[in-house]
Biopython code that builds the backbone (N, CA, C, O; Angstrom):
import numpy as np
from Bio.PDB.StructureBuilder import StructureBuilder

atoms = [
    (1, "UNK", "N", (0.768, -1.108, -0.217)),
    (1, "UNK", "CA", (0.183, 0.054, 0.029)),
    (1, "UNK", "C", (0.950, 1.272, -0.012)),
    (1, "UNK", "O", (0.563, 2.242, -0.664)),
    (2, "UNK", "N", (2.147, 1.270, 0.733)),
    (2, "UNK", "CA", (2.910, 2.286, 0.750)),
    (2, "UNK", "C", (3.426, 2.262, -0.849)),
    (2, "UNK", "O", (3.734, 3.431, -1.084)),
    (3, "UNK", "N", (3.610, 1.620, -1.803)),
    (3, "UNK", "CA", (3.914, 2.131, -3.152)),
    (3, "UNK", "C", (2.885, 2.711, -3.741)),
    (3, "UNK", "O", (3.108, 3.708, -4.427)),
    (4, "UNK", "N", (1.682, 2.264, -3.615)),
    (4, "UNK", "CA", (0.607, 2.602, -4.404)),
    (4, "UNK", "C", (0.775, 4.056, -3.731)),
    (4, "UNK", "O", (1.189, 4.875, -4.551)),
    (5, "UNK", "N", (0.619, 4.435, -2.800)),
    (5, "UNK", "CA", (0.751, 5.744, -2.445)),
    (5, "UNK", "C", (1.993, 6.499, -2.814)),
    (5, "UNK", "O", (1.952, 7.719, -2.973)),
    (6, "UNK", "N", (2.902, 5.926, -2.929)),
    (6, "UNK", "CA", (4.261, 6.660, -4.057)),
    (6, "UNK", "C", (3.573, 6.767, -5.204)),
    (6, "UNK", "O", (3.169, 7.903, -5.453)),
    (7, "UNK", "N", (3.362, 6.062, -5.850)),
    (7, "UNK", "CA", (3.264, 6.122, -7.236)),
    (7, "UNK", "C", (1.761, 6.841, -7.608)),
    (7, "UNK", "O", (1.529, 7.041, -8.800)),
    (8, "UNK", "N", (0.678, 7.256, -6.533)),
    (8, "UNK", "CA", (-0.410, 7.748, -6.506)),
    (8, "UNK", "C", (-0.008, 9.684, -6.457)),
    (8, "UNK", "O", (-0.476, 10.661, -7.043)),
    (9, "UNK", "N", (1.057, 9.480, -5.454)),
    (9, "UNK", "CA", (1.730, 11.170, -5.085)),
    (9, "UNK", "C", (2.308, 11.584, -6.612)),
    (9, "UNK", "O", (2.190, 12.609, -7.284)),
    (10, "UNK", "N", (3.074, 10.143, -6.867)),
    (10, "UNK", "CA", (3.879, 10.911, -7.959)),
    (10, "UNK", "C", (2.962, 11.255, -8.994)),
    (10, "UNK", "O", (2.872, 12.444, -9.300)),
    (11, "UNK", "N", (2.098, 10.197, -9.726)),
    (11, "UNK", "CA", (0.986, 10.752, -10.883)),
    (11, "UNK", "C", (0.553, 12.177, -10.749)),
    (11, "UNK", "O", (0.559, 13.020, -11.646)),
    (12, "UNK", "N", (0.044, 12.386, -9.063)),
    (12, "UNK", "CA", (-0.547, 13.767, -9.195)),
    (12, "UNK", "C", (0.319, 15.080, -9.244)),
    (12, "UNK", "O", (-0.053, 16.253, -9.272)),
    (13, "UNK", "N", (1.401, 14.618, -9.246)),
    (13, "UNK", "CA", (2.577, 15.731, -9.180)),
    (13, "UNK", "C", (2.932, 15.948, -10.676)),
    (13, "UNK", "O", (3.069, 17.047, -11.214)),
    (14, "UNK", "N", (3.079, 14.548, -11.352)),
    (14, "UNK", "CA", (3.432, 14.967, -12.616)),
    (14, "UNK", "C", (2.666, 15.553, -13.725)),
    (14, "UNK", "O", (3.091, 16.208, -14.677)),
    (15, "UNK", "N", (1.039, 15.081, -13.337)),
    (15, "UNK", "CA", (-0.146, 15.669, -13.718)),
    (15, "UNK", "C", (-0.309, 17.092, -13.806)),
    (15, "UNK", "O", (-0.743, 17.730, -14.765)),
    (16, "UNK", "N", (0.245, 17.680, -12.268)),
    (16, "UNK", "CA", (0.050, 18.972, -11.949)),
    (16, "UNK", "C", (1.112, 20.037, -12.971)),
    (16, "UNK", "O", (0.745, 21.087, -13.499)),
    (17, "UNK", "N", (2.731, 19.314, -13.070)),
    (17, "UNK", "CA", (3.642, 19.585, -13.970)),
    (17, "UNK", "C", (3.162, 19.629, -15.423)),
    (17, "UNK", "O", (3.802, 20.412, -16.126)),
    (18, "UNK", "N", (2.425, 19.129, -15.872)),
    (18, "UNK", "CA", (2.337, 18.712, -17.315)),
    (18, "UNK", "C", (0.941, 19.480, -17.905)),
    (18, "UNK", "O", (0.764, 19.679, -19.107)),
    (19, "UNK", "N", (-0.292, 19.988, -16.538)),
    (19, "UNK", "CA", (-1.081, 20.802, -17.017)),
    (19, "UNK", "C", (-0.192, 21.971, -16.876)),
    (19, "UNK", "O", (-0.004, 22.477, -17.982)),
    (20, "UNK", "N", (0.306, 22.470, -16.107)),
    (20, "UNK", "CA", (0.993, 24.029, -16.031)),
    (20, "UNK", "C", (1.799, 24.041, -17.299)),
    (20, "UNK", "O", (1.828, 25.206, -17.696)),
    (21, "UNK", "N", (2.436, 23.283, -18.069)),
    (21, "UNK", "CA", (2.878, 23.217, -19.143)),
    (21, "UNK", "C", (2.141, 23.469, -20.381)),
    (21, "UNK", "O", (2.428, 24.339, -21.204)),
    (22, "UNK", "N", (0.994, 22.493, -20.464)),
    (22, "UNK", "CA", (0.208, 22.677, -21.043)),
    (22, "UNK", "C", (-0.948, 24.160, -20.937)),
    (22, "UNK", "O", (-1.916, 24.282, -21.688)),
    (23, "UNK", "N", (-0.634, 25.009, -20.027)),
    (23, "UNK", "CA", (-1.492, 26.081, -19.694)),
    (23, "UNK", "C", (-0.723, 27.010, -20.328)),
    (23, "UNK", "O", (-1.321, 27.903, -20.928)),
    (24, "UNK", "N", (0.621, 27.002, -20.331)),
    (24, "UNK", "CA", (1.553, 27.803, -20.636)),
    (24, "UNK", "C", (1.814, 27.794, -22.125)),
    (24, "UNK", "O", (2.194, 28.822, -22.685)),
    (25, "UNK", "N", (1.659, 26.875, -22.661)),
    (25, "UNK", "CA", (2.200, 26.267, -24.121)),
    (25, "UNK", "C", (0.440, 26.620, -24.712)),
    (25, "UNK", "O", (0.386, 27.744, -25.213)),
    (26, "UNK", "N", (-0.413, 26.151, -24.720)),
    (26, "UNK", "CA", (-1.847, 26.194, -24.936)),
    (26, "UNK", "C", (-1.965, 27.497, -25.232)),
    (26, "UNK", "O", (-2.044, 27.820, -26.417)),
    (27, "UNK", "N", (-1.999, 28.573, -24.109)),
    (27, "UNK", "CA", (-2.363, 30.021, -24.002)),
    (27, "UNK", "C", (-2.017, 30.717, -24.923)),
    (27, "UNK", "O", (-2.822, 31.485, -25.449)),
    (28, "UNK", "N", (-0.568, 30.604, -25.394)),
    (28, "UNK", "CA", (0.049, 31.148, -26.738)),
    (28, "UNK", "C", (-0.267, 30.352, -28.103)),
    (28, "UNK", "O", (-0.195, 30.835, -29.233)),
    (29, "UNK", "N", (-0.531, 29.395, -27.860)),
    (29, "UNK", "CA", (-1.128, 29.009, -29.296)),
    (29, "UNK", "C", (-2.360, 29.267, -29.399)),
    (29, "UNK", "O", (-2.446, 30.158, -30.244)),
    (30, "UNK", "N", (-3.581, 28.941, -28.944)),
    (30, "UNK", "CA", (-5.023, 28.671, -28.675)),
    (30, "UNK", "C", (-5.583, 29.891, -28.020)),
    (30, "UNK", "O", (-6.701, 30.257, -28.384)),
    (31, "UNK", "N", (-5.065, 30.445, -27.269)),
    (31, "UNK", "CA", (-5.802, 31.909, -26.532)),
    (31, "UNK", "C", (-6.323, 31.458, -24.896)),
    (31, "UNK", "O", (-6.247, 30.349, -24.366)),
    (32, "UNK", "N", (-6.731, 32.425, -24.476)),
    (32, "UNK", "CA", (-7.119, 31.587, -23.274)),
    (32, "UNK", "C", (-8.545, 31.323, -23.329)),
    (32, "UNK", "O", (-9.012, 30.432, -22.620)),
    (33, "UNK", "N", (-9.380, 32.099, -24.201)),
    (33, "UNK", "CA", (-10.691, 31.436, -23.859)),
    (33, "UNK", "C", (-10.729, 29.803, -24.314)),
    (33, "UNK", "O", (-11.031, 28.832, -23.620)),
    (34, "UNK", "N", (-10.343, 29.853, -25.631)),
    (34, "UNK", "CA", (-10.433, 28.476, -25.793)),
    (34, "UNK", "C", (-9.628, 26.932, -25.083)),
    (34, "UNK", "O", (-9.901, 25.731, -25.079)),
    (35, "UNK", "N", (-8.362, 27.932, -24.456)),
    (35, "UNK", "CA", (-7.893, 27.160, -23.501)),
    (35, "UNK", "C", (-8.920, 26.563, -22.329)),
    (35, "UNK", "O", (-9.201, 25.384, -22.117)),
    (36, "UNK", "N", (-9.313, 27.563, -21.751)),
    (36, "UNK", "CA", (-10.141, 27.224, -20.879)),
    (36, "UNK", "C", (-11.393, 26.157, -21.289)),
    (36, "UNK", "O", (-11.705, 25.300, -20.462)),
    (37, "UNK", "N", (-11.865, 26.206, -22.154)),
    (37, "UNK", "CA", (-12.696, 25.023, -22.663)),
    (37, "UNK", "C", (-12.037, 23.697, -23.035)),
    (37, "UNK", "O", (-12.558, 22.629, -22.713)),
    (38, "UNK", "N", (-11.059, 23.758, -23.614)),
    (38, "UNK", "CA", (-10.372, 22.552, -23.725)),
    (38, "UNK", "C", (-9.758, 22.101, -22.398)),
    (38, "UNK", "O", (-9.778, 20.877, -22.267)),
    (39, "UNK", "N", (-9.182, 22.823, -21.315)),
    (39, "UNK", "CA", (-8.608, 22.273, -20.466)),
    (39, "UNK", "C", (-9.927, 21.604, -19.741)),
    (39, "UNK", "O", (-9.758, 20.435, -19.393)),
    (40, "UNK", "N", (-11.583, 22.344, -19.386)),
    (40, "UNK", "CA", (-11.968, 22.018, -18.651)),
    (40, "UNK", "C", (-12.524, 20.376, -19.012)),
    (40, "UNK", "O", (-12.892, 19.542, -18.184)),
    (41, "UNK", "N", (-12.450, 20.214, -20.557)),
    (41, "UNK", "CA", (-13.059, 19.015, -21.289)),
    (41, "UNK", "C", (-11.992, 17.947, -20.612)),
    (41, "UNK", "O", (-12.351, 17.046, -19.853)),
    (42, "UNK", "N", (-10.623, 18.192, -21.008)),
    (42, "UNK", "CA", (-9.129, 17.330, -20.381)),
    (42, "UNK", "C", (-9.573, 16.698, -18.796)),
    (42, "UNK", "O", (-9.671, 15.519, -18.458)),
    (43, "UNK", "N", (-9.760, 17.758, -18.111)),
    (43, "UNK", "CA", (-9.722, 17.499, -16.466)),
    (43, "UNK", "C", (-10.735, 16.400, -16.137)),
    (43, "UNK", "O", (-10.499, 15.513, -15.317)),
    (44, "UNK", "N", (-11.996, 16.521, -16.896)),
    (44, "UNK", "CA", (-13.165, 15.733, -17.023)),
    (44, "UNK", "C", (-12.684, 14.417, -17.048)),
    (44, "UNK", "O", (-12.613, 13.552, -16.175)),
    (45, "UNK", "N", (-12.368, 14.448, -18.231)),
    (45, "UNK", "CA", (-11.919, 13.083, -18.497)),
    (45, "UNK", "C", (-10.844, 12.502, -17.673)),
    (45, "UNK", "O", (-11.086, 11.425, -17.128)),
    (46, "UNK", "N", (-9.248, 13.266, -17.434)),
    (46, "UNK", "CA", (-8.330, 12.482, -16.489)),
    (46, "UNK", "C", (-9.721, 12.261, -14.772)),
    (46, "UNK", "O", (-9.653, 11.180, -14.187)),
    (47, "UNK", "N", (-10.360, 12.913, -14.445)),
    (47, "UNK", "CA", (-11.008, 12.757, -13.182)),
    (47, "UNK", "C", (-11.506, 11.431, -13.408)),
    (47, "UNK", "O", (-11.104, 10.487, -12.727)),
    (48, "UNK", "N", (-12.441, 11.285, -14.412)),
    (48, "UNK", "CA", (-13.404, 10.490, -14.837)),
    (48, "UNK", "C", (-12.311, 9.030, -14.684)),
    (48, "UNK", "O", (-12.711, 8.250, -13.820)),
    (49, "UNK", "N", (-11.202, 8.659, -15.304)),
    (49, "UNK", "CA", (-10.337, 7.608, -15.256)),
    (49, "UNK", "C", (-9.550, 7.099, -14.249)),
    (49, "UNK", "O", (-8.988, 6.004, -14.234)),
    (50, "UNK", "N", (-9.542, 8.376, -12.999)),
    (50, "UNK", "CA", (-9.304, 8.094, -11.570)),
    (50, "UNK", "C", (-10.783, 7.432, -10.905)),
    (50, "UNK", "O", (-10.837, 7.113, -9.717)),
]
sb = StructureBuilder()
sb.init_structure("model")
sb.init_model(0)
sb.init_chain("A")
sb.init_seg("    ")
for serial, (resi, resn, name, xyz) in enumerate(atoms, 1):
    if name == "N":
        sb.init_residue(resn, " ", resi, " ")
    sb.init_atom(name, np.array(xyz, "f"), 0.0, 1.0, " ", f" {name:<3s}", serial, name[0])
structure = sb.get_structure()
């Protein structure tokens, strides 16, 4: 169970870093309005996987 906790924490940290990178990149490419809608869709998908 300790290993599972580690994995879960690592994946959350990785997701957070990925999300921040995505936000910076996406804001430049798409602009903030479209990025917000995309991020909402992606976040819902990620949440539904967990």
